[in-house]
Structures are given as C-alpha cells and as structure tokens.
N, C-alpha and C positions, 0 to 999 in steps of 0.2 A: 738390875733393874733397865728396861729397855727405854731407848729415847730417841726413836726414829721419827723425825719430823714428818716424812712422807706416809708412814703408817695412818691409814683412815682412821683407827681407833685412837691412836695417838692424838692426832687432830680434833677427833670429836671430843676427846677429854679435856683438852685444853680450851675449846669453844665453850664445853659446858661450865669448866672452872670459871672462865671469864665472865659468864653470864651470873652464875652464882655469887662469885666475889662482889659483882656490883650490884647485883640485887638485895643479898643479904649481908655484906661485909665481910671482913675475914673471919672474924669469930664465929659468927653465925652459919658460915658456908661449910658445914659438916664434909666429910669424905664421902659420907653416904648419899647426901643430897647431890654431890658433884657427880658422882656413879650413875645416879637417876636421869640427871640432866644430859649426860653425855650421849646415850644412855648404855652403859657398859655394866658387867658385873662389878662387885668391889675387890673381887680376886683380880680382874683386869685392872683396874684401876690401880691397885697396889703393886702390880706387876710393872707398871709404867712408872709409877711414883709412888716412893715409901713413906711419903709424908706430905702434909697441906703446905710446909714450907717450900718443900722442893717442887710443889705443883705451882705455888704463885711465882717462884723465880722461873719456872719454865713458861709461864704466862707471859712475865714481863719480857724475859728474852723473845719470845715468840714476836710480841710487838716490836722489837728492836730488829727483828730479823732482816727485813728490807734495807734498812740502815746499814747494819753492818755487813750485809752482801755488796751495797753499792761501794762502801768504804774498801773493801777487800779487792774488788774489782779495779777501782781507779787507781790503787797504787802499782798496778802491774800492766795496765792496758795502754798507758799513754802519758808522754813527756807534757802534755798540754795541762798545766797546772791550773790555769785559769777555769779550763773547761771541767777538769776533776773537782776544783772545789765548788761549782756549780751544780755539778751531779751531785755532791754529797750535801749541799745545803738543800736541793729540792726534795731529796729522799729524807732529810732530818727535818724540814718542815712538814712534810706528810706525816711523821711520825709525831712530832711535838704537838701539833693541833690536831690529831685524830681524836674522835670522840672516847673510843675506849683508853686510849694512852691518858687523856685528860681525866676521865673517870678513876682511873685505875691510880693516877698520883694525888688525886682527891681523898681516895682511900686509904691510901698508906698514910698520908698526914692526918686524917682524922683518927687512925686506929693506933698509930706511933706512942701516944702517951701510955697506952695499957699494953702494947706490944712493940717495945723500941727496938727490938730485932727486926722489924717489918722495914723500916727505914734504911736499916745498913744492907738488908736483903735486896731491896728495889735499888738502891745503889749501885751495889755490886753486880747485879743482874743486867742492868741496862746502862746508865750514864756513864759509870767508870769504864766498862768495856768500850763504849764508843768514843770516851776521851783518851782512852789509850791508844786504841787505833789511830786516832786523829795525830797524837803526840808523835807517833812512831813515822807517821807519814811526814810530819813536818821535819822530823830529825834526818829522813830519808832525804828530803830536798837539800837539806843543809849539806849532808855528807858528798851529794852529787854536785854540789857548787852551784845550783840554781837560786838558792837565797842565803842570807846573812840573817837567820832569825836568832836573836838574842836568848829568849826563853820559849823552847817549843811547848812548855806545859802551860803557861800563861797564854801563848797564842791560841792552843786548841781551845781552852777554857772560854776566852775572848770570841772566838768565834761562834761557837753555840750560844754563848750569851747574848751576843747580839741578835741571833735570830729569834730569841726569845723575848727579852726585854718585856715592856711592859704590856705588851699585846698578851704574851702568854699569861701573865697575872689575871689581866681583864677575862680571859678565856676561861681560866680556873675559876674565876668567882661568878661566872655565868655559864648555865647550862645550854643558851642557845645562840651566844656569839661565837662566830667563827671568820677566820678571816677569808677574804675572796681570793679568787685565784690571782687577779690583777695585785692585791695587796702583797700576795706571797711573792709574787715576781717583783714587784718594785722592792721589796726588804732584802730578798736576796741579791738583786743587782746593785745595791747599796753596799750591803756588806761585802761582796766580792771585789766592789770598787776600791774599798778601804784597803783590803787586804792586800790586792795586786799593788797599790800606790803607796802603801804604809807599812803595815806590820812586817810584811814578807822583805821588805827592802830596809828595815830597820837597821842603824848602825848602833854599834856601842859608844 
C-alpha cells in the first residue's frame, strides 16, 4: 500500500474521501463512492488504502499535517521557546478551528456509538500524535535545563486545552461560528503569557 502525500492521486483520494465522509457520514461513504469522487479507479484506490478505516485515518492525519510539521520544525530550529510555542499555537488554532476539522470531529462523535473504533482511530491519528510531540518537546526543555516542568504530560494537555476551551465547543455546536483573526491572536497571547510565567517555571 503506497502512502505518498505528494502523489497527485493520493491527494485526490484524500480530498474525495473528505468530501464523501462529510457529505454522507462514515458508514454511507463507500469505497466505490470515494473512488468516483477522487476520481480514480477502485484498483488505484485500494493500491493507496486497503480499507475505509485506513482512509479515514489518513484524512485525519492529513488535516493535522501542518501542525505536526510545525512542531517538528520548532524543536530543532531555535532555542527561543516563547517564539516556538507561539508558532505551535498559531498552527494548532488554524487546525482546531478549520471547517473540515470541526466537521470531521462532529462526524466521529456522531458515529462513535455505532462504530466505537472510530473514536480511537480519530484520537490515535490526530490528537494523540500531536500531544506526544509536545510532551517530548517539554521533556527536551527540562533536560536542557531551560525549565522545571513537573509534569510534561499535563502541561501538553493543558496547552492545547486552553487553546480550545469554551470557544471550541461553541464552534462545534454551530456551523457558522468561527473565531476572528484578532480573537485567535488574543487567545494565543494569553496562553503563551500563562505558560512563560506559570507552567514552564512551576516548582515542586
């Protein structure tokens, strides 16, 4: 099974699958319909993805791609932690409040009672990967002596949770509500301020 993100057919399949999942739900988005939406042959589709579960995981991973790339870059590009966290926060906000990301989130929650494996698939393909990378970055900061973070796992979870908060819930419950650029900038500034003067310097 190939999985080249720069392959035009691979990207066409991901885009077609995203449209089908959002339009018809997981159970009604057949592999045949996805192949037609791409459009590619069923043979080509199965050459890239051997199951609908694998395809959904790839769709979620693709949505998270920009954030994951940002997090990988900041851990090696600079020792400016405040700037690095700001970059991560901007990329995270762009993902969290993206229309497709919100729609996929709603889809997974709606279908999980009948397909409980979807919830785990969603978590492993997106949030868990992102959290693990931020946890590793915080451990790196501790090891380098930059900060004294008591619990990097909690710190990573808290970082992303503050970027979501009540606003994310309200956006999930509305198909039209989106934070403005100024609202995003203000929230990011508040979260970074808390981290640089609180969480990252906490003492046991």
